[in-house]
FIPALO-996504 format. One record per residue (C-alpha): x, z, y; residue number from 1; residue in three letters. Coordinates in nm, 4 decimals. Each point is the difference from the previous one (the first is absolute). Layout:
% residues N
+----------+----------+----------+-----+------+
:       xx :       zz :       yy :  nr : rest :
+----------+----------+----------+-----+------+
:        X :        Z :        Y : NUM :  ALA :
...
+----------+----------+----------+-----+------+
***
This chain:
% residues 292
+----------+----------+----------+-----+------+
:       xx :       zz :       yy :  nr : rest :
+----------+----------+----------+-----+------+
:  -1.1925 :   3.9148 :   0.1466 :   1 :  MET :
:  -0.2427 :  -0.1538 :   0.2384 :   2 :  SER :
:  -0.2608 :  -0.2556 :  -0.1264 :   3 :  ALA :
:   0.0228 :  -0.3630 :   0.1263 :   4 :  GLU :
:  -0.2673 :  -0.1241 :   0.2388 :   5 :  LYS :
:  -0.2964 :  -0.1289 :  -0.1985 :   6 :  PRO :
:  -0.0665 :  -0.3632 :   0.0112 :   7 :  ARG :
:  -0.3038 :  -0.1394 :   0.1833 :   8 :  GLU :
:  -0.2800 :  -0.1506 :  -0.2155 :   9 :  PRO :
:   0.1097 :  -0.3496 :  -0.1191 :  10 :  GLY :
:   0.3393 :   0.0160 :   0.0644 :  11 :  LYS :
:   0.2774 :  -0.0420 :  -0.2713 :  12 :  GLN :
:   0.2857 :   0.2180 :  -0.0566 :  13 :  GLU :
:   0.2812 :  -0.0506 :   0.2707 :  14 :  GLY :
:  -0.2594 :  -0.1309 :   0.2646 :  15 :  ASP :
:  -0.0166 :   0.3321 :   0.1957 :  16 :  ASP :
:   0.3600 :   0.1278 :  -0.0272 :  17 :  ASP :
:   0.1794 :   0.0911 :   0.3269 :  18 :  THR :
:   0.3577 :  -0.1529 :   0.0363 :  19 :  PRO :
:   0.3040 :   0.2268 :  -0.1087 :  20 :  ALA :
:   0.1667 :   0.1509 :   0.2951 :  21 :  ARG :
:   0.3618 :  -0.1013 :   0.1076 :  22 :  GLY :
:  -0.0404 :  -0.3644 :  -0.0790 :  23 :  LYS :
:   0.3413 :  -0.1854 :   0.0085 :  24 :  ARG :
:   0.0097 :  -0.3222 :   0.2018 :  25 :  ASP :
:   0.1870 :  -0.1705 :  -0.3087 :  26 :  ASP :
:  -0.2677 :   0.0509 :  -0.2268 :  27 :  LEU :
:  -0.2912 :  -0.2516 :   0.0802 :  28 :  LYS :
:  -0.3334 :   0.0818 :  -0.1502 :  29 :  PRO :
:  -0.1014 :  -0.2734 :  -0.2525 :  30 :  ARG :
:  -0.3755 :   0.0334 :   0.0037 :  31 :  VAL :
:  -0.2311 :  -0.1989 :   0.2013 :  32 :  ARG :
:  -0.3850 :   0.0528 :   0.0601 :  33 :  PRO :
:  -0.1918 :  -0.1819 :  -0.3009 :  34 :  LEU :
:  -0.2228 :  -0.2848 :   0.1364 :  35 :  PRO :
:  -0.2447 :   0.0526 :  -0.2744 :  36 :  ASP :
:  -0.1633 :   0.3408 :  -0.0771 :  37 :  HIS :
:  -0.0608 :  -0.0991 :  -0.3571 :  38 :  ARG :
:   0.3765 :   0.0210 :  -0.0787 :  39 :  LEU :
:   0.1651 :   0.2935 :  -0.1109 :  40 :  SER :
:   0.2179 :   0.2084 :   0.2625 :  41 :  ARG :
:   0.1375 :   0.2397 :  -0.2651 :  42 :  SER :
:   0.1400 :  -0.3066 :  -0.1905 :  43 :  LEU :
:   0.1342 :  -0.1551 :   0.3167 :  44 :  GLN :
:   0.1901 :   0.3116 :   0.0693 :  45 :  TYR :
:   0.1447 :   0.0342 :  -0.3708 :  46 :  GLY :
:   0.1191 :  -0.3671 :   0.0205 :  47 :  MET :
:   0.1315 :   0.0627 :   0.3465 :  48 :  SER :
:   0.2119 :   0.2898 :  -0.1358 :  49 :  MET :
:   0.1801 :  -0.2227 :  -0.2501 :  50 :  LEU :
:   0.0906 :  -0.2157 :   0.3126 :  51 :  GLU :
:   0.1586 :   0.2705 :   0.1891 :  52 :  CYS :
:   0.3112 :  -0.0341 :  -0.2333 :  53 :  PHE :
:   0.2646 :  -0.2471 :   0.0661 :  54 :  SER :
:   0.3679 :  -0.0647 :  -0.0437 :  55 :  ALA :
:   0.0536 :   0.1955 :   0.3133 :  56 :  GLU :
:  -0.2406 :   0.2719 :  -0.0851 :  57 :  ARG :
:   0.0468 :   0.0426 :  -0.3816 :  58 :  PRO :
:  -0.1157 :   0.3642 :  -0.0118 :  59 :  THR :
:  -0.2514 :   0.1531 :   0.2218 :  60 :  LEU :
:  -0.1451 :   0.3544 :   0.0167 :  61 :  GLY :
:  -0.3559 :   0.1090 :   0.0724 :  62 :  ILE :
:   0.0438 :   0.0445 :   0.3767 :  63 :  ALA :
:   0.1433 :  -0.3594 :   0.0240 :  64 :  ASP :
:  -0.2726 :  -0.1595 :  -0.2014 :  65 :  MET :
:  -0.2604 :   0.2063 :   0.2054 :  66 :  ALA :
:   0.1422 :  -0.1348 :   0.3351 :  67 :  ASP :
:   0.0051 :  -0.3666 :  -0.1244 :  68 :  MET :
:  -0.3600 :   0.0194 :  -0.1225 :  69 :  LEU :
:  -0.1170 :   0.2030 :   0.2778 :  70 :  ASN :
:  -0.1517 :   0.2574 :  -0.2385 :  71 :  LEU :
:   0.0223 :   0.3732 :  -0.0572 :  72 :  THR :
:   0.2773 :   0.1394 :  -0.2155 :  73 :  ARG :
:  -0.2662 :   0.1360 :  -0.2485 :  74 :  SER :
:  -0.1768 :  -0.3223 :  -0.0574 :  75 :  THR :
:   0.3366 :  -0.1977 :  -0.0101 :  76 :  THR :
:   0.1081 :   0.2520 :  -0.2694 :  77 :  HIS :
:  -0.3191 :  -0.0619 :  -0.2056 :  78 :  ARG :
:   0.0583 :  -0.3867 :   0.0235 :  79 :  TYR :
:   0.3798 :   0.0390 :  -0.1086 :  80 :  ALA :
:  -0.0805 :   0.2023 :  -0.2907 :  81 :  LEU :
:  -0.2802 :  -0.2333 :  -0.1345 :  82 :  THR :
:   0.2728 :  -0.3005 :   0.0337 :  83 :  LEU :
:   0.2354 :   0.2342 :  -0.1801 :  84 :  LEU :
:  -0.2061 :   0.0472 :  -0.2993 :  85 :  VAL :
:  -0.0867 :  -0.3580 :  -0.0122 :  86 :  LYS :
:   0.3471 :  -0.0791 :  -0.0185 :  87 :  GLY :
:   0.0439 :  -0.1869 :   0.3146 :  88 :  LEU :
:   0.2054 :   0.2726 :   0.1908 :  89 :  LEU :
:   0.2585 :   0.2526 :  -0.1437 :  90 :  GLU :
:   0.1803 :   0.2932 :   0.1769 :  91 :  GLN :
:   0.3865 :   0.0727 :   0.0118 :  92 :  ASN :
:   0.1644 :   0.3254 :  -0.0323 :  93 :  SER :
:  -0.0672 :   0.0846 :   0.3806 :  94 :  SER :
:  -0.3938 :  -0.0719 :  -0.0732 :  95 :  ARG :
:   0.0045 :  -0.2991 :   0.2195 :  96 :  LYS :
:  -0.2106 :  -0.2891 :  -0.1304 :  97 :  TYR :
:   0.1544 :  -0.3660 :  -0.0861 :  98 :  ARG :
:  -0.1730 :  -0.2809 :  -0.1665 :  99 :  LEU :
:  -0.0107 :   0.0183 :  -0.4024 : 100 :  ALA :
:   0.0762 :  -0.2741 :  -0.2341 : 101 :  ALA :
:  -0.3822 :  -0.0708 :  -0.0455 : 102 :  GLY :
:  -0.0209 :  -0.1685 :   0.3542 : 103 :  THR :
:   0.2354 :  -0.2506 :  -0.1124 : 104 :  ALA :
:  -0.2039 :  -0.0685 :  -0.3107 : 105 :  ASP :
:  -0.3173 :  -0.0341 :   0.2246 : 106 :  VAL :
:   0.1959 :  -0.2187 :   0.2470 : 107 :  GLY :
:   0.1327 :  -0.2464 :  -0.2313 : 108 :  LEU :
:  -0.3268 :  -0.0288 :  -0.1665 : 109 :  SER :
:  -0.1766 :  -0.0879 :   0.3181 : 110 :  ILE :
:   0.2777 :  -0.2423 :   0.0898 : 111 :  LEU :
:  -0.0353 :  -0.1749 :  -0.3591 : 112 :  ALA :
:  -0.3836 :  -0.0315 :   0.0641 : 113 :  LEU :
:   0.0635 :  -0.1591 :   0.3533 : 114 :  THR :
:   0.2279 :  -0.2389 :  -0.1480 : 115 :  ALA :
:  -0.2186 :  -0.0756 :  -0.2919 : 116 :  ALA :
:  -0.2829 :  -0.0591 :   0.2282 : 117 :  ARG :
:   0.1958 :  -0.2357 :   0.2200 : 118 :  ALA :
:   0.1210 :  -0.1900 :  -0.3077 : 119 :  GLY :
:   0.3457 :   0.0030 :   0.1599 : 120 :  SER :
:   0.2181 :  -0.0013 :  -0.3180 : 121 :  ARG :
:  -0.0397 :  -0.3739 :  -0.1025 : 122 :  PRO :
:   0.0352 :  -0.0852 :   0.3685 : 123 :  VAL :
:   0.3219 :   0.2165 :   0.0449 : 124 :  LEU :
:   0.1448 :  -0.1534 :  -0.3169 : 125 :  ASP :
:  -0.0554 :  -0.3378 :   0.1274 : 126 :  GLU :
:   0.1452 :   0.0737 :   0.3485 : 127 :  LEU :
:   0.3131 :   0.1479 :  -0.1567 : 128 :  ARG :
:   0.0526 :  -0.3018 :  -0.2248 : 129 :  ASP :
:  -0.0542 :  -0.2256 :   0.2992 : 130 :  GLN :
:   0.2434 :   0.1773 :   0.2073 : 131 :  THR :
:   0.2276 :   0.1528 :  -0.2251 : 132 :  GLY :
:  -0.0248 :   0.3106 :   0.1574 : 133 :  HIS :
:  -0.1769 :   0.3309 :  -0.0204 : 134 :  THR :
:  -0.3780 :  -0.0147 :   0.0964 : 135 :  ALA :
:  -0.1987 :   0.3010 :   0.0971 : 136 :  SER :
:  -0.3514 :   0.1155 :   0.0604 : 137 :  PHE :
:  -0.0709 :   0.2876 :   0.2263 : 138 :  GLY :
:  -0.2473 :   0.2158 :   0.1685 : 139 :  VAL :
:  -0.0092 :   0.1670 :   0.3592 : 140 :  LEU :
:   0.0199 :   0.4165 :  -0.1151 : 141 :  ASP :
:  -0.0423 :   0.1490 :   0.3239 : 142 :  GLY :
:   0.3113 :  -0.0276 :   0.2384 : 143 :  ALA :
:   0.1907 :  -0.1643 :  -0.2816 : 144 :  ARG :
:  -0.0210 :  -0.2852 :  -0.2485 : 145 :  ALA :
:  -0.0144 :   0.0582 :  -0.3860 : 146 :  THR :
:   0.1028 :  -0.2479 :  -0.2755 : 147 :  TYR :
:  -0.3035 :  -0.0606 :  -0.2318 : 148 :  ALA :
:   0.1638 :  -0.2644 :  -0.2018 : 149 :  GLN :
:   0.3592 :  -0.1787 :  -0.0183 : 150 :  ARG :
:   0.0998 :  -0.3001 :  -0.2004 : 151 :  ALA :
:   0.3741 :   0.0325 :   0.0112 : 152 :  HIS :
:   0.2419 :  -0.2937 :   0.0319 : 153 :  GLY :
:   0.3339 :   0.0182 :  -0.1907 : 154 :  HIS :
:   0.2232 :  -0.2378 :   0.2120 : 155 :  GLY :
:   0.3221 :   0.1072 :   0.1461 : 156 :  ARG :
:  -0.0098 :   0.2696 :   0.2438 : 157 :  GLY :
:  -0.3781 :   0.0661 :  -0.0513 : 158 :  GLN :
:   0.0362 :   0.3270 :  -0.1643 : 159 :  TYR :
:   0.1882 :   0.1382 :   0.2956 : 160 :  GLU :
:  -0.2380 :  -0.1378 :   0.2363 : 161 :  ALA :
:  -0.2936 :   0.1373 :  -0.1871 : 162 :  ASP :
:   0.1474 :   0.3495 :   0.0329 : 163 :  GLY :
:  -0.1382 :   0.1042 :  -0.3329 : 164 :  ASP :
:  -0.3505 :   0.0427 :   0.1890 : 165 :  LEU :
:  -0.2865 :  -0.0271 :  -0.2850 : 166 :  ARG :
:  -0.3820 :   0.0455 :   0.0140 : 167 :  ALA :
:  -0.0830 :   0.3169 :   0.1755 : 168 :  GLY :
:   0.2943 :  -0.0045 :   0.2443 : 169 :  ALA :
:  -0.0720 :   0.0559 :   0.3544 : 170 :  HIS :
:   0.2074 :  -0.1846 :   0.2786 : 171 :  VAL :
:  -0.0356 :   0.0051 :   0.3716 : 172 :  PRO :
:  -0.2421 :  -0.1979 :   0.2120 : 173 :  LEU :
:   0.2317 :  -0.0807 :   0.3040 : 174 :  HIS :
:   0.2989 :  -0.1657 :  -0.1925 : 175 :  CYS :
:  -0.1299 :  -0.1785 :  -0.3031 : 176 :  THR :
:  -0.1974 :  -0.3266 :   0.0063 : 177 :  ALA :
:  -0.2596 :   0.1349 :  -0.2360 : 178 :  LEU :
:  -0.0664 :   0.3087 :   0.2345 : 179 :  GLY :
:   0.0163 :  -0.2283 :   0.3384 : 180 :  LYS :
:  -0.2459 :  -0.2483 :  -0.1359 : 181 :  ALA :
:  -0.2502 :   0.2686 :  -0.0687 : 182 :  MET :
:   0.0651 :   0.1959 :   0.3044 : 183 :  LEU :
:  -0.0467 :  -0.3113 :   0.2322 : 184 :  ALA :
:  -0.3231 :  -0.0982 :  -0.1571 : 185 :  SER :
:  -0.1636 :   0.3322 :   0.0991 : 186 :  GLN :
:  -0.2299 :   0.0358 :   0.2887 : 187 :  PRO :
:   0.1896 :   0.0840 :   0.3174 : 188 :  GLU :
:  -0.1329 :   0.3756 :   0.0298 : 189 :  GLU :
:   0.0850 :   0.0670 :  -0.3969 : 190 :  ARG :
:   0.3346 :  -0.1627 :   0.0593 : 191 :  GLN :
:   0.0995 :   0.2404 :   0.2654 : 192 :  ARG :
:  -0.1242 :   0.2784 :  -0.1878 : 193 :  GLU :
:   0.2347 :  -0.0940 :  -0.2797 : 194 :  LEU :
:   0.2810 :  -0.0429 :   0.2037 : 195 :  ILE :
:  -0.0446 :   0.3325 :   0.1508 : 196 :  ALA :
:   0.0358 :   0.1668 :  -0.3364 : 197 :  GLU :
:   0.3080 :  -0.2000 :  -0.0793 : 198 :  MET :
:   0.3657 :   0.0900 :   0.0490 : 199 :  THR :
:   0.2009 :  -0.3226 :   0.0700 : 200 :  LEU :
:   0.3096 :   0.1027 :  -0.1979 : 201 :  THR :
:   0.2789 :  -0.2491 :  -0.0445 : 202 :  ARG :
:   0.0123 :  -0.1201 :  -0.3388 : 203 :  GLU :
:   0.2016 :  -0.3254 :   0.0439 : 204 :  GLY :
:   0.2179 :  -0.1763 :   0.2479 : 205 :  PRO :
:  -0.2876 :  -0.1656 :   0.1735 : 206 :  ASN :
:  -0.2630 :   0.2718 :  -0.0189 : 207 :  THR :
:  -0.2368 :  -0.0040 :   0.3106 : 208 :  ILE :
:   0.0032 :   0.3624 :   0.1296 : 209 :  THR :
:  -0.2091 :   0.0041 :   0.3007 : 210 :  THR :
:  -0.3636 :  -0.0207 :  -0.0080 : 211 :  LYS :
:  -0.0124 :  -0.2319 :   0.2957 : 212 :  HIS :
:   0.2134 :  -0.2608 :  -0.1793 : 213 :  ALA :
:  -0.2017 :   0.0507 :  -0.3295 : 214 :  LEU :
:  -0.3259 :  -0.0619 :   0.1783 : 215 :  LEU :
:   0.1556 :  -0.3179 :   0.1543 : 216 :  GLN :
:   0.1037 :  -0.1184 :  -0.3315 : 217 :  GLN :
:  -0.3503 :   0.0782 :  -0.1686 : 218 :  LEU :
:  -0.1656 :  -0.2062 :   0.2647 : 219 :  ALA :
:   0.2145 :  -0.3140 :  -0.1188 : 220 :  LYS :
:  -0.0663 :   0.0821 :  -0.3642 : 221 :  ILE :
:  -0.3606 :   0.0170 :   0.0697 : 222 :  LYS :
:  -0.0012 :  -0.3243 :   0.1560 : 223 :  ALA :
:   0.2115 :  -0.1800 :  -0.2617 : 224 :  ALA :
:  -0.1702 :   0.1800 :  -0.3052 : 225 :  ARG :
:   0.3036 :   0.0574 :  -0.1781 : 226 :  ILE :
:   0.2759 :   0.2704 :   0.0319 : 227 :  ALA :
:   0.3755 :  -0.0169 :  -0.0541 : 228 :  VAL :
:   0.2317 :   0.2950 :  -0.0503 : 229 :  SER :
:   0.3661 :  -0.0892 :   0.1124 : 230 :  ASP :
:   0.2427 :   0.2549 :  -0.1613 : 231 :  GLU :
:  -0.2495 :   0.2751 :   0.1750 : 232 :  GLU :
:  -0.0610 :   0.1915 :  -0.3124 : 233 :  HIS :
:   0.3580 :  -0.0243 :  -0.1591 : 234 :  ALA :
:   0.3017 :  -0.1929 :   0.0587 : 235 :  ALA :
:   0.0268 :  -0.3376 :  -0.1939 : 236 :  GLY :
:  -0.3992 :  -0.0147 :  -0.0611 : 237 :  VAL :
:  -0.2420 :  -0.2313 :   0.1499 : 238 :  ARG :
:  -0.3703 :  -0.0079 :  -0.0853 : 239 :  SER :
:  -0.3126 :  -0.2050 :   0.1116 : 240 :  ILE :
:  -0.3552 :   0.1064 :  -0.0348 : 241 :  ALA :
:  -0.3652 :  -0.0996 :   0.0861 : 242 :  VAL :
:  -0.2905 :   0.2591 :  -0.0096 : 243 :  SER :
:  -0.3563 :  -0.0291 :  -0.0925 : 244 :  LEU :
:  -0.3021 :   0.2281 :  -0.0628 : 245 :  SER :
:  -0.2186 :   0.1164 :  -0.2578 : 246 :  ASP :
:  -0.3625 :  -0.0890 :   0.1000 : 247 :  PRO :
:  -0.1613 :   0.2578 :  -0.2152 : 248 :  ALA :
:   0.2298 :   0.2998 :   0.0873 : 249 :  THR :
:   0.1233 :  -0.1045 :   0.3323 : 250 :  ARG :
:   0.3576 :   0.0997 :  -0.1252 : 251 :  ARG :
:   0.2960 :  -0.1946 :   0.1554 : 252 :  THR :
:   0.2268 :  -0.1750 :  -0.2415 : 253 :  LEU :
:   0.3150 :  -0.2411 :   0.0024 : 254 :  ALA :
:   0.1832 :  -0.2161 :  -0.2131 : 255 :  VAL :
:   0.3846 :   0.0186 :   0.0601 : 256 :  GLU :
:   0.3189 :  -0.1812 :  -0.1257 : 257 :  VAL :
:   0.3411 :   0.1901 :   0.0150 : 258 :  THR :
:   0.3200 :  -0.2072 :   0.0051 : 259 :  VAL :
:   0.3721 :   0.0479 :   0.0318 : 260 :  PRO :
:   0.0891 :  -0.0671 :   0.3688 : 261 :  ALA :
:   0.2952 :  -0.2228 :  -0.0851 : 262 :  ALA :
:  -0.2563 :  -0.2549 :  -0.1760 : 263 :  ARG :
:  -0.2115 :  -0.0674 :   0.3280 : 264 :  TYR :
:   0.0121 :   0.0410 :   0.3704 : 265 :  THR :
:  -0.3253 :   0.1316 :   0.1345 : 266 :  PRO :
:  -0.1080 :  -0.3338 :   0.1011 : 267 :  GLY :
:   0.0710 :  -0.1498 :  -0.3246 : 268 :  GLU :
:  -0.1849 :   0.2749 :  -0.1548 : 269 :  LEU :
:  -0.2943 :  -0.0849 :   0.1902 : 270 :  ALA :
:   0.0074 :  -0.3638 :  -0.0610 : 271 :  ARG :
:   0.0929 :  -0.0285 :  -0.3763 : 272 :  ARG :
:  -0.1800 :   0.3388 :  -0.1117 : 273 :  ILE :
:  -0.2587 :   0.0476 :   0.2476 : 274 :  GLY :
:  -0.2451 :  -0.2593 :  -0.1312 : 275 :  PRO :
:   0.0037 :   0.1559 :  -0.3732 : 276 :  ASN :
:  -0.0659 :   0.3290 :   0.1531 : 277 :  VAL :
:  -0.2949 :  -0.1212 :   0.2001 : 278 :  ARG :
:  -0.1209 :  -0.2090 :  -0.3027 : 279 :  ALA :
:   0.0176 :   0.3350 :  -0.2244 : 280 :  ALA :
:  -0.2107 :   0.2099 :   0.2814 : 281 :  ALA :
:  -0.2583 :  -0.2732 :  -0.0125 : 282 :  ARG :
:  -0.0094 :   0.0416 :  -0.3839 : 283 :  GLY :
:  -0.0403 :   0.3673 :   0.0110 : 284 :  ILE :
:  -0.2514 :  -0.0117 :   0.2800 : 285 :  SER :
:  -0.2101 :  -0.2639 :  -0.1981 : 286 :  ALA :
:   0.0182 :   0.2213 :  -0.2990 : 287 :  HIS :
:  -0.1264 :   0.3272 :   0.2093 : 288 :  LEU :
:  -0.2885 :  -0.2317 :   0.1418 : 289 :  GLU :
:  -0.1360 :  -0.0627 :  -0.3521 : 290 :  THR :
:   0.0351 :   0.3668 :  -0.0902 : 291 :  SER :
:  -0.2132 :   0.1496 :   0.2726 : 292 :  LYS :
+----------+----------+----------+-----+------+
***
């Protein structure tokens, strides 16, 4: 077995790896150059390895991850073995890797900390009580939105509208009010990067399925500073959301209310629920300002 190429002085593990050969076009490298030499390149690769997995790619082999991370297979195997030992990855019967339960525990803990830092629980409870519908707090999580906290309403049709989505659930950016509000708030270059990663799958009768149409709607959302989803994520469901930012972490966040479509037209939703959602977003923003 040949030895790996030695690292140059001052370089961290993984810095000098050459790309794996035969890279597939559908596997995009996830690691960008670090802007600060004090940051750990190895830790970035480890975190990015976990991000390689998705609903479309629940299991991956060493060659797949090497291509996505732009690393040699030997270094990729070393990172994967470390994550396996730490309980963040596991192997199936064919020796391919998948996310282990430990990643869910870590993810939920991070979401709980994010919600606690934002002071979102009392704000969501008040928003639910004001509107009678489920109020949610979410975060931009790569090319998807993730619910960090939900205060569920219990009116007629609300359970069906909510879809049994709880804290930790991921939803698409292109067809939910939560996702569109956060996507619209991104700088143009970052917005286009995220859209390039997305597949605009039809989820509901009114889902936007072309990137040109999505960009047009995002421009309108950015101008209005509020997003509405009109049966785009599921039939019979409408939602409205406002984005905000954590000044300390620079994470993009959003507050959303979900309603049965039979209760409001899109215009009624904006007029009657929109002001409450805006006020809730301002409340969380004010709390984050004092927590810096």
